[in-house]
C-alpha positions as CSV (number, residue, x, y, z in Angstrom):
1,M,-15.0,7.6,4.2
2,R,-16.5,10.2,6.5
3,H,-13.3,11.0,8.4
4,Q,-11.2,11.1,5.3
5,D,-12.2,14.6,4.2
6,K,-10.8,16.0,7.4
7,H,-7.4,14.3,6.7
8,L,-7.3,15.3,3.1
9,E,-7.6,19.0,3.8
10,N,-3.9,19.3,4.5
11,L,-2.3,17.4,1.5
12,N,1.0,19.1,2.0
13,S,1.5,17.6,5.4
14,E,0.3,14.2,4.1
15,D,2.9,14.4,1.3
16,E,5.6,15.0,4.0
17,L,4.2,12.0,6.0
18,L,4.4,9.8,3.0
19,K,8.1,10.4,2.6
20,D,8.5,8.5,5.8
21,F,6.8,5.4,4.4
22,K,8.4,2.9,2.1
23,L,6.7,1.6,-1.0
24,S,8.0,-1.8,-0.1
25,R,5.9,-1.8,3.0
26,S,2.7,-0.9,1.2
27,R,-0.1,-2.8,-0.5
28,I,-3.2,-2.1,-2.5
29,M,-6.1,-2.8,-0.1
30,Y,-9.9,-2.6,0.2
31,I,-10.9,-0.3,3.0
32,E,-14.6,-0.1,4.2
33,D,-15.9,2.1,7.0
34,K,-18.1,-0.1,9.2
35,S,-18.8,2.6,11.8
36,E,-22.4,3.2,10.6
37,G,-23.5,-0.4,9.7
38,L,-22.7,-3.4,7.6
39,E,-22.0,-1.5,4.4
40,G,-20.3,1.8,4.5
41,E,-18.2,4.0,2.3
42,A,-15.5,1.9,0.6
43,R,-12.3,2.6,-1.3
44,I,-9.4,0.7,-2.8
45,G,-6.1,2.4,-2.2
46,R,-2.5,2.1,-1.1
47,V,-2.1,1.1,2.5
48,Y,1.2,1.5,4.3
49,F,2.4,-0.8,7.1
50,S,4.6,0.1,10.1
51,K,7.9,-1.6,10.5
52,T,6.3,-4.1,12.8
53,G,3.3,-4.5,10.5
54,K,0.9,-3.9,13.5
55,T,-0.2,-0.5,12.4
56,L,-1.7,0.4,9.0
57,Y,-1.8,3.9,7.5
58,Y,-4.1,5.2,4.8
59,R,-4.6,8.8,3.8
60,G,-3.7,10.3,7.2
61,M,-5.5,7.7,9.2
62,R,-3.9,5.1,11.4
63,F,-5.4,1.7,12.0
64,Q,-4.8,-1.1,14.5
65,S,-6.1,-4.6,14.6
66,L,-9.3,-5.5,16.5
67,K,-7.6,-9.0,17.0
68,G,-10.9,-10.8,16.2
69,A,-13.0,-8.7,18.6
70,G,-14.9,-6.7,15.9
71,F,-18.3,-7.4,14.3
72,K,-17.8,-7.5,10.6
73,A,-14.7,-5.4,11.1
74,N,-11.0,-6.2,11.6
75,Y,-9.4,-2.8,12.3
76,F,-10.2,0.4,14.2
77,E,-9.1,3.9,13.4
78,T,-6.9,5.0,16.3
79,E,-8.1,8.6,16.5
80,T,-11.9,8.0,16.4
81,G,-12.3,4.3,17.3
82,D,-14.4,3.8,14.2
83,E,-14.3,0.2,12.9
84,Y,-13.2,-0.8,9.4
85,W,-12.8,-3.8,7.2
86,I,-9.4,-3.8,5.5
87,S,-8.4,-6.6,3.3
88,G,-6.7,-7.4,0.0
89,P,-8.9,-6.7,-3.0
90,R,-10.7,-9.6,-4.6
91,K,-9.9,-10.6,-8.2
92,D,-13.7,-11.1,-8.8
93,Q,-14.3,-7.5,-7.6
94,H,-16.9,-8.7,-5.0
95,N,-15.2,-6.9,-2.1
96,R,-18.3,-6.0,-0.2
97,L,-19.5,-8.3,2.6
98,Y,-22.6,-9.3,0.7
99,G,-21.0,-9.3,-2.8
100,G,-20.5,-6.8,-5.5
101,N,-18.4,-3.6,-5.7
102,D,-21.3,-1.1,-5.8
103,G,-20.1,2.4,-4.8
104,V,-16.5,1.3,-4.2
105,K,-14.1,4.1,-5.3
106,I,-10.6,3.5,-6.5
107,D,-7.9,6.0,-5.6
108,E,-6.7,7.7,-8.8
109,D,-3.0,7.1,-8.0
110,I,-3.4,3.3,-8.1
111,V,-6.0,2.7,-10.8
112,D,-3.6,1.1,-13.3
113,E,-1.8,-0.9,-10.7
114,Y,-5.1,-2.2,-9.3
115,Y,-6.4,-3.4,-12.6
116,K,-3.2,-5.2,-13.3
117,L,-3.4,-6.8,-9.9
118,I,-6.9,-8.2,-10.4
119,D,-6.4,-9.1,-14.0
């Protein structure tokens, strides 16, 4: 994701931020950047939910629902306004809008858990 690199530069502050999140309010999700077209950079990683469930957090980014107003996107990143598609990963691994999983990266910290989930 193009904005992700900016957020990953300061891993120490992210580690501090993650202490505020609870694993019980997290889920492995598919996250695709739709800001530059129908198929963008995509990842599968652990997404954390706010207490109300209205805000999602992933690697230093904060997302809120487009409430049905997006075109092939369901969330926007609050800092940039960029649109994303965020959903549960599919067991058949065809996460992309037009099928397949080409170029989708899986975060290293959830690889084992992800493969158990889709198995």
